[in-house]
C-alpha positions in Angstrom: -6.4 -7.4 -14.7 -8.8 -10.1 -16.0 -11.8 -10.8 -13.9 -11.5 -14.4 -14.1 -8.6 -14.2 -11.8 -10.8 -12.9 -9.0 -13.2 -15.8 -9.7 -16.0 -13.4 -11.0 -16.9 -13.3 -14.3 -20.0 -11.9 -16.4 -22.2 -13.5 -18.6 -20.5 -12.5 -21.9 -17.4 -13.9 -20.4 -19.1 -17.4 -19.9 -20.6 -17.3 -23.3 -17.4 -16.4 -25.1 -15.8 -19.2 -23.7 -18.6 -21.5 -25.2 -20.6 -22.1 -22.1 -23.8 -21.9 -23.0 -27.3 -21.5 -20.8 -27.4 -25.0 -20.3 -24.3 -25.7 -19.0 -24.3 -22.8 -16.9 -27.6 -23.8 -14.9 -26.1 -27.2 -14.9 -22.8 -25.6 -12.8 -25.2 -23.6 -10.6 -26.9 -26.8 -9.8 -23.7 -28.5 -8.9 -22.3 -25.8 -6.8 -19.7 -25.1 -9.6 -21.2 -21.8 -10.3 -23.2 -19.3 -8.2 -25.4 -16.2 -9.4 -24.3 -13.1 -7.9 -26.6 -10.9 -9.2 -28.1 -10.4 -13.0 -25.2 -11.0 -15.4 -22.6 -11.7 -12.8 -21.4 -15.4 -11.8 -18.8 -16.5 -9.2 -16.6 -19.5 -8.7 -15.9 -21.4 -5.4 -13.3 -19.3 -3.5 -13.9 -15.7 -5.4 -12.2 -13.2 -3.6 -14.8 -12.0 -1.0 -13.9 -8.0 -1.3 -14.6 -8.1 -5.1 -17.5 -10.6 -4.7 -19.5 -8.6 -1.9 -18.9 -5.2 -3.9 -20.3 -7.2 -7.0 -23.1 -8.3 -5.1 -23.8 -4.3 -3.5 -24.0 -3.3 -7.7 -20.6 -1.6 -7.5 -16.6 -2.4 -8.1 -13.9 -2.9 -5.5 -11.7 0.2 -5.2 -9.4 2.0 -3.0 -6.8 -0.3 -0.8 -8.3 -3.5 -1.1 -8.2 -3.0 -4.7 -4.6 -1.7 -5.0 -3.4 -4.6 -2.5 -4.6 -7.0 -5.6 -2.9 -5.3 -7.5 0.3 -5.8 -5.7 0.8 -2.3 -4.1 1.8 -1.8 -0.6 -1.2 -0.5 1.3 -2.0 0.1 5.3 -4.8 -2.5 6.1 -8.3 -0.8 6.3 -11.1 -2.7 7.8 -13.7 -0.8 5.4 -15.0 -2.3 1.9 -14.7 0.5 -0.5 -17.3 0.2 -3.5 -16.8 2.6 -6.7 -20.9 2.9 -7.9 -22.1 4.9 -10.7 -23.5 8.3 -9.9 -26.6 7.3 -11.7 -27.2 3.9 -9.9 -31.3 3.7 -9.3 -30.6 1.7 -6.0 -28.5 -0.5 -4.5 -28.6 -4.0 -2.5 -28.6 -3.6 1.3 -24.7 -4.1 2.4 -26.3 -7.1 5.4 -28.4 -8.5 2.7 -25.5 -9.3 0.8 -23.3 -12.1 2.4 -25.2 -15.1 2.0 -23.2 -18.5 2.1 -19.9 -16.5 0.6 -19.6 -14.3 3.7 -21.9 -15.5 6.6 -19.5 -14.2 9.4 -18.4 -10.8 8.5 -19.9 -7.7 9.2 -18.2 -4.9 7.1 -18.1 -1.4 7.0 -19.2 -0.3 3.6 -18.2 3.1 2.0 -19.8 4.0 -1.3 -18.0 5.8 -3.9 -20.2 7.6 -6.2 -18.7 8.1 -9.8 -19.6 11.2 -11.6 -19.0 9.5 -14.9 -20.6 6.1 -16.2 -17.9 3.1 -15.4 -18.0 -0.2 -17.2 -19.0 -3.3 -15.6 -15.9 -4.9 -13.7 -15.1 -6.4 -10.4 -12.7 -4.2 -9.5 -10.9 -0.8 -10.2 -8.1 -0.6 -12.7 -5.0 0.6 -10.8 -5.1 4.4 -11.8 -9.0 4.4 -10.9 -8.2 3.0 -7.5 -5.4 5.1 -7.1 -7.3 8.1 -7.7 -10.1 7.1 -5.2 -7.4 6.5 -2.5 -5.7 9.6 -2.8 -9.3 11.2 -2.1 -10.1 9.1 1.1 -6.7 7.8 2.6 -4.5 9.7 5.7 -1.7 11.6 3.9 1.0 9.5 4.7 -0.9 6.3 3.5 -1.5 7.8 -0.1 2.4 8.5 -0.2 3.3 5.2 1.0 1.3 3.4 -1.7 2.4 6.1 -4.3 5.4 5.4 -3.8 4.9 1.6 -4.0 3.1 2.2 -7.3 6.0 4.2 -8.5 9.0 2.1 -7.6 7.1 -0.9 -8.8 6.5 0.9 -12.4 3.1 0.2 -12.3 2.3 3.8 -13.1 4.2 6.8 -14.0 4.9 10.3 -12.3 2.8 12.1 -15.1 -0.1 9.9 -14.3 0.1 10.2 -10.9 0.4 14.0 -11.4 -2.8 14.0 -13.4 -4.8 11.5 -10.8 -4.2 14.0 -8.0 -5.1 17.0 -9.5 -9.3 16.8 -8.2 -7.5 16.5 -4.6 -7.1 19.6 -2.3 -3.6 18.0 -1.2 -2.1 17.3 -4.4 1.1 19.6 -4.3 1.9 18.4 -0.9 1.7 15.0 -1.9 3.9 15.3 -4.9 6.5 17.0 -2.8 6.4 14.1 -0.7 6.6 11.3 -3.0 10.0 8.9 -3.3 9.5 6.3 -6.1 12.8 4.9 -4.5 11.8 3.9 -1.4 11.9 0.0 -1.0 8.9 -0.4 1.4 5.5 1.4 2.5 7.3 1.1 6.0 10.1 2.9 4.8 7.7 5.6 3.2 6.1 6.3 6.7 8.9 6.4 8.5 10.4 9.2 6.1 7.3 11.3 5.8 7.0 11.3 9.8 10.7 12.1 10.3 10.5 15.0 7.8 7.5 16.2 9.2 9.6 16.8 12.7 11.8 19.1 10.6 14.7 16.7 10.4 16.8 16.8 7.1 16.1 12.8 6.1 17.8 11.4 3.2 17.0 8.1 1.3 18.4 5.3 -0.2 22.2 6.9 0.6 24.8 4.6 -0.8 27.5 4.2 1.8 31.3 2.6 0.9 31.3 -1.0 2.3 27.5 -1.4 3.1 25.6 -0.3 0.4 22.5 1.5 0.5 21.1 2.5 3.8 16.9 3.3 4.0 17.2 6.5 5.6 20.2 8.9 6.5 19.6 11.6 9.2 21.9 14.3 9.3 25.3 12.9 8.5 25.8 9.6 10.8 22.4 8.6 12.3 21.2 5.9 9.9 17.7 4.2 10.3 16.7 0.8 8.7 13.6 -0.3 8.2 12.4 -4.0 8.2 9.7 -5.2 6.1 6.8 -7.4 7.5 8.3 -10.4 6.1 11.7 -9.7 7.5 12.9 -12.8 9.6 15.7 -15.0 11.0 17.9 -16.7 8.0 20.7 -15.2 5.2 19.1 -11.8 4.9 18.7 -11.4 8.5 22.7 -12.2 9.0 23.4 -10.1 6.1 21.6 -7.3 7.9 23.4 -7.5 10.9 26.9 -7.7 9.2 25.8 -4.3 7.2 25.2 -3.0 10.9 28.7 -3.7 12.4 30.3 -2.1 9.6 28.4 1.1 10.3 29.0 1.1 13.5 32.6 0.6 12.7 32.7 3.5 10.3 31.1 5.5 13.0 27.7 5.5 12.0 24.6 5.2 14.8 22.3 2.5 13.7 18.6 2.1 14.4 17.1 -1.0 13.3 12.9 -0.6 13.3 10.8 -3.8 12.6 7.4 -3.4 10.5 5.5 -3.6 13.8 7.6 -0.5 15.4 6.6 1.5 12.6 2.9 0.6 12.4 1.9 0.2 16.0 4.6 1.6 18.5 5.9 4.5 16.5 6.6 6.8 19.6 9.0 4.8 21.1 11.1 5.0 18.2 10.5 8.6 17.3 11.5 9.3 21.1 15.0 8.0 20.5 15.5 9.4 17.2 14.6 12.8 18.8 16.7 12.0 22.0 20.2 11.5 19.4 19.0 14.7 17.4 18.7 16.7 20.8 22.1 15.8 21.6 23.5 16.4 18.0 24.9 13.1 17.6 23.6 12.6 14.2 26.4 15.1 13.1 30.0 14.1 12.9 31.2 17.6 14.1 29.6 16.2 17.3 31.7 13.3 17.3 34.5 15.2 16.0 34.5 17.7 19.1 34.2 14.8 21.8 36.5 11.8 20.3 38.9 13.7 17.6 37.4 11.4 15.0 38.0 12.1 11.4 35.5 10.1 9.4 34.7 10.8 5.8 31.0 11.6 4.6 29.2 8.9 2.6 
């Protein structure tokens, strides 16, 4: 990712573009450019998180960096900044807001790197993933790594390598599924498997297509994304649900908000279905004598 795409540039980049000192000083006077710190400049509208990281003497890392790189991450209010382990001093976070960030008071987490890092406003994907794996909760790490694998921005071998320094590496690797279509699907899968349930992912079902999660033989859990809304896809999903019910499946459709903020209600419903044995077709066979083929 080019630094200029975040609205933050180094002196060398300006000079390479033919912008000399005279033009640079004129741009600063006019407000078209701001001096951030020695050797760093920002354009109006620069990414505020990356800008604050540079002002602090480091670079943006962890979840906020990964979101800029296009990956799914759970929101984190804290600002995670990677800094050189030999950094002599850092600017006081409360003194670095200036007119770019007047109203925000952000919890800053510094991540000291043992080896020198080249000047940059943001970590690359691999470095940000490695840092995220060290400081984020287990299920959040799995969901973001699933996203990285699904979008093919990294490989499984790279993930294995960057996870080696973490104490939970084997557990994380066992939980990964690059076929997951959303972060909320990943979170639901990890949580349900932690209950000891047999959960299959992206299962193909005749006449329907792939379903997000299948528990046992007939309990389908579909996870809507945060952008799910009324429209063609909404209607198509309801037709899929009707076909699943016609074939004898139980269907639970959970929203992004339910997974993120009301998980207990969803888990309770699934536990009730499983406790009755309704997620198995043999339970349905015994009560109704149905003979529905397995998908």
